[in-house]
C-alpha positions as CSV (number, residue, x, y, z in Angstrom):
1,X,64.9,-35.5,0.5
2,X,62.9,-34.9,-2.7
3,X,66.1,-34.1,-4.5
4,X,67.6,-37.3,-3.2
5,X,64.6,-39.2,-4.5
6,X,65.0,-37.5,-7.9
7,X,68.7,-38.2,-8.3
8,X,68.6,-41.5,-6.5
9,X,71.1,-43.6,-4.6
10,X,73.4,-44.2,-7.5
11,X,74.2,-40.4,-7.9
12,X,72.9,-40.2,-11.5
13,X,73.2,-36.6,-12.7
14,X,69.9,-34.8,-12.7
15,X,70.4,-33.9,-16.4
16,X,69.9,-37.6,-17.3
17,X,66.5,-37.5,-15.8
18,X,65.6,-34.4,-17.8
19,X,66.7,-36.1,-21.0
20,X,64.4,-39.0,-20.1
21,X,61.5,-36.7,-19.5
22,X,62.0,-34.8,-22.7
23,X,62.4,-37.8,-25.0
24,X,58.9,-39.1,-26.0
25,X,58.8,-42.6,-27.4
26,X,56.3,-45.4,-27.6
27,X,57.8,-47.2,-24.6
28,X,57.2,-44.2,-22.2
29,X,53.5,-45.3,-21.8
30,X,54.6,-48.8,-20.5
31,X,54.6,-49.3,-16.7
32,X,58.1,-49.1,-15.2
33,X,59.8,-52.0,-13.5
34,X,59.8,-51.8,-9.7
35,X,63.4,-52.1,-8.6
36,X,64.7,-52.8,-5.1
37,X,66.2,-49.3,-5.1
38,X,62.8,-47.8,-5.6
39,X,61.3,-50.0,-2.9
40,X,64.0,-48.8,-0.4
41,X,63.4,-45.2,-1.4
42,X,59.6,-45.5,-0.9
43,X,60.1,-47.3,2.4
44,X,62.3,-44.5,3.8
45,X,59.9,-41.8,2.5
46,X,57.0,-43.5,4.4
47,X,59.1,-43.6,7.6
48,X,59.8,-39.9,7.2
49,X,56.2,-39.1,6.5
50,X,55.1,-41.0,9.6
51,X,57.8,-39.3,11.8
52,X,56.8,-35.8,10.6
53,X,53.1,-36.5,11.2
54,X,53.7,-37.8,14.7
55,X,55.9,-34.8,15.5
56,X,53.1,-32.5,14.3
57,X,50.4,-34.4,16.2
58,X,52.4,-34.3,19.4
59,X,53.3,-30.7,19.2
60,X,49.8,-29.4,18.4
61,X,48.1,-30.6,21.5
62,X,46.3,-27.3,22.2
63,X,44.3,-27.3,19.0
64,X,41.1,-29.2,18.2
65,X,41.3,-32.6,16.7
66,X,40.3,-31.5,13.2
67,X,43.1,-28.9,13.0
68,X,45.6,-31.5,14.4
69,X,44.6,-33.9,11.6
70,X,45.1,-31.2,9.0
71,X,48.5,-30.2,10.4
72,X,49.5,-33.9,10.4
73,X,48.5,-34.3,6.8
74,X,50.4,-31.3,5.7
75,X,53.5,-32.2,7.7
76,X,53.4,-35.7,6.2
77,X,53.2,-34.3,2.7
78,X,56.2,-32.1,3.3
79,X,58.0,-34.6,5.5
80,X,61.7,-33.6,5.4
81,X,61.0,-29.9,5.2
82,X,58.7,-30.1,8.2
83,X,61.3,-32.1,10.2
84,X,64.0,-29.5,9.5
85,X,61.7,-26.6,10.4
86,X,60.6,-28.4,13.5
87,X,64.2,-29.0,14.5
88,X,65.3,-25.4,14.0
89,X,62.2,-23.5,15.3
90,X,59.7,-25.6,17.2
91,X,61.7,-28.3,19.1
92,X,62.4,-26.2,22.2
93,X,58.8,-25.1,22.3
94,X,57.3,-28.5,22.1
95,X,59.7,-30.2,24.5
96,X,58.8,-27.8,27.2
97,X,55.2,-29.0,27.3
């Protein structure tokens, strides 16, 4: 998902982004314009973060609340990675409970 956010919906090659990062000019300090594409990407990222945190919270019921909160924070930070790992390794364990 992070690679998708880096390259974007319009399939711009990743090399173009590296060129932008390397080039230093006076305009680079100016705030960037918030586009509808970026708003949609942020919206989907928030949904993925919430879904990953809720999966983590529901699956770690045996642990104390502080540990569950910590697990939820880390799963939200690494949202898509956590969801994929959950799907491959933990889904059958959590669904049995």
